[in-house]
C-alpha positions in Angstrom: 4.5 0.8 14.6 1.3 -0.5 13.4 0.4 -1.2 9.9 -2.6 -1.4 7.7 -2.8 -4.4 5.4 -4.8 -3.7 2.1 -6.2 -7.3 1.4 -9.8 -6.5 0.1 -9.1 -6.4 -3.6 -11.2 -8.4 -6.0 -8.1 -10.1 -7.8 -9.9 -10.0 -11.2 -6.9 -10.2 -13.2 -6.1 -13.6 -11.4 -9.5 -15.2 -12.4 -8.4 -18.7 -12.5 -7.0 -18.3 -9.0 -9.6 -15.9 -7.5 -12.7 -17.9 -8.6 -13.3 -19.4 -5.2 -11.0 -17.6 -3.0 -9.6 -14.0 -2.5 -6.3 -12.8 -4.0 -4.8 -12.7 -0.3 -5.1 -16.4 -0.1 -3.3 -17.0 -3.3 -0.3 -19.3 -2.6 3.3 -18.8 -3.4 5.8 -21.5 -2.3 3.6 -23.0 0.0 2.4 -19.6 1.7 -0.6 -17.5 1.1 0.3 -13.9 0.2 -1.6 -12.9 3.3 0.8 -15.0 5.4 3.9 -13.7 3.6 2.8 -10.1 4.2 2.1 -10.5 8.1 5.3 -12.3 8.6 7.2 -9.8 6.6 5.7 -6.8 8.7 6.2 -8.3 12.0 9.8 -9.3 11.0 10.2 -5.6 10.3 9.1 -4.4 13.7 5.5 -4.0 13.2 3.6 -4.5 16.5 -0.1 -4.4 15.3 -1.6 -5.1 11.9 -5.2 -4.2 10.7 -6.3 -6.4 7.6 -9.2 -4.9 5.6 -11.4 -7.8 3.9 -14.3 -8.0 1.2 -13.9 -10.5 -1.5 -14.4 -13.8 0.1 -14.1 -12.2 3.5 -15.0 -15.1 5.7 -12.2 -17.0 4.3 -9.5 -14.2 5.0 -11.1 -13.8 8.5 -11.0 -17.6 9.2 -7.3 -17.8 8.1 -6.3 -15.0 10.2 -8.1 -16.5 13.1 -6.6 -20.0 12.6 -3.0 -18.9 13.5 -1.0 -17.4 16.3 0.7 -14.6 14.5 2.6 -13.3 17.7 1.1 -9.8 17.3 -2.3 -8.6 17.2 -4.2 -9.0 13.9 -7.4 -7.0 13.4 -10.0 -7.1 11.0 -11.6 -4.3 9.3 -14.6 -5.6 7.7 -15.9 -3.9 4.1 -18.0 -7.0 3.0 -20.8 -4.7 2.4 -19.0 -2.2 0.4 -15.4 -2.1 -1.1 -14.1 1.4 0.1 -10.9 1.8 -2.0 -7.6 2.5 -0.6 -8.4 6.0 1.2 -11.8 4.8 2.3 -10.5 1.5 3.6 -7.8 3.3 5.7 -10.4 5.8 6.9 -12.6 3.0 8.3 -9.8 1.7 10.1 -8.8 4.9 11.7 -10.1 3.9 15.3 -7.3 1.0 15.4 -4.6 3.7 15.0 -4.5 5.6 18.2 -1.4 7.4 19.4 1.2 9.2 17.5 3.3 6.6 15.8 3.6 6.2 12.1 1.3 3.9 10.3 2.8 1.6 7.5 0.2 0.8 4.6 1.2 -2.3 2.6 -0.5 -3.9 -0.4 -0.7 -7.8 0.3 0.0 -8.4 -3.5 3.2 -7.1 -3.2 6.3 -9.2 -2.7 9.4 -7.0 -1.7 12.7 -7.1 0.4 12.5 -3.3 1.1 13.8 -2.5 4.4 11.0 -1.1 6.2 12.8 -0.2 9.2 15.0 2.2 7.2 11.8 3.5 5.5 10.5 4.3 8.8 13.6 6.2 10.2 13.7 8.0 6.6 10.0 9.2 6.9 10.6 10.3 10.3 13.7 12.3 9.5 12.1 14.0 6.6 9.2 15.5 8.8 6.7 14.4 6.0 2.9 13.8 6.6 3.3 10.7 4.1 6.0 8.8 2.4 5.3 6.9 -0.8 7.8 4.3 -1.8 8.5 4.4 -5.6 10.7 2.5 -8.1 11.9 3.4 -11.7 9.7 0.9 -13.5 7.6 0.8 -16.9 4.0 1.5 -16.0 1.0 3.6 -17.1 0.7 5.9 -14.2 3.4 7.8 -12.2 3.9 10.3 -9.2 6.1 13.0 -10.2 8.9 14.4 -7.7 10.9 17.2 -7.5 14.8 17.6 -6.9 13.9 17.3 -3.2 11.7 14.2 -3.7 8.6 16.4 -2.9 5.5 15.1 -4.4 4.4 17.5 -7.2 1.8 15.8 -9.1 0.7 12.5 -11.0 0.3 11.6 -14.7 -1.2 8.7 -16.7 1.0 8.0 -19.6 -2.0 6.0 -21.5 -4.7 8.5 -21.3 -2.6 11.9 -20.8 -4.5 12.9 -17.8 -2.3 15.0 -15.3 -2.9 16.0 -11.8 -0.7 19.2 -10.8 0.1 19.8 -7.3 2.8 22.0 -7.5 2.8 23.8 -10.9 6.3 25.4 -10.7 8.2 22.0 -10.6 5.8 19.8 -12.4 7.3 19.7 -15.9 11.0 19.1 -14.7 9.9 16.5 -12.0 11.1 12.9 -12.2 8.5 10.3 -12.8 8.4 7.1 -10.4 6.1 4.4 -10.1 4.1 3.8 -7.0 5.0 0.2 -5.1 2.1 -0.2 -3.0 4.1 0.8 0.3 3.6 3.8 2.0 3.8 5.4 5.5 1.9 8.2 7.3 1.7 10.3 10.3 -1.9 10.0 12.2 -2.2 13.8 11.5 -3.2 12.8 8.0 -6.4 11.3 9.2 -7.8 14.9 9.9 -7.4 15.6 6.0 -9.4 12.8 5.0 -12.6 13.6 2.7 -16.3 13.3 4.2 -17.2 10.4 1.5 -16.5 6.8 2.6 -15.1 5.7 -0.9 -12.0 7.3 -2.2 -8.3 6.9 -3.3 -5.5 7.7 -0.7 -3.5 8.8 -3.8 -6.2 11.7 -4.3 -5.5 12.5 -0.8 -1.7 12.8 -1.2 -1.9 14.8 -4.2 -4.3 17.4 -2.7 -2.2 17.6 0.4 1.0 18.0 -1.7 -0.2 21.5 -2.5 0.6 22.7 1.1 1.9 19.8 3.1 5.0 17.7 2.7 4.6 14.4 0.8 7.8 12.7 0.2 9.0 9.9 -2.1 11.2 7.0 -0.9 13.0 5.9 -4.1 13.4 2.2 -3.8 16.1 0.4 -5.6 16.0 -3.1 -3.7 16.5 -6.2 -5.8 13.0 -7.6 -5.2 9.8 -6.1 -6.1 6.8 -7.9 -7.7 3.4 -7.1 -7.8 1.6 -10.3 -8.1 -1.7 -9.2 -9.3 -1.3 -10.3 -12.8 -0.9 -14.0 -14.1 2.6 -13.5 -15.4 4.1 -11.9 -12.4 2.6 -14.6 -10.4 4.1 -17.2 -12.4 7.3 -15.2 -11.8 7.1 -15.2 -8.2 6.3 -19.0 -8.1 9.3 -19.6 -10.0 11.3 -17.4 -7.6 9.9 -18.9 -4.5 9.7 -22.6 -5.4 
């Protein structure tokens, strides 16, 4: 299995930490977020990783090239233009040859989710994409029917909704995205023509006619360290 590691974010919510370095190089317990993510992916059976870079890109590239990771770690350079999640994945498509699923992982996520089990469940379901979700309080939610099929999206703060499957939307369960997903390479052919877009929009459009599944995660560790309070929580946990 290959993986796309999203590490191009600006880290604007961590201003004190990211004034002179990218979020991917913020340290927790003596290791950068990037190192923690790469080591987790490798330990879970990932054989090749693509890392996208933008903010302080040279620092990230230098860090990656300074270590022997034991598996190939490639760079997808977005220095000139941040492409969002969909565009970032689309730019990296040439790295993902073959028919094996591609794992997608946000660098600012700390999780002990079993990625091997995720892959098995994804392949068993026959889904084009499987998104990892949890029950937690947030502003934006995916909505899933009783068979864990994606049927839409909801922003609780603004009231905006995107309905992929009208018949099942109102009664569907609301779950928060975990920043971890896995796709079949077939999905690449459904990417829009533009170079900058959100992968979430692709999933919601495809859910109208294709199988996009939710993987309901209840593992005991999941932290998005993109906010100062959560970063402090993670540092306390890993000190």
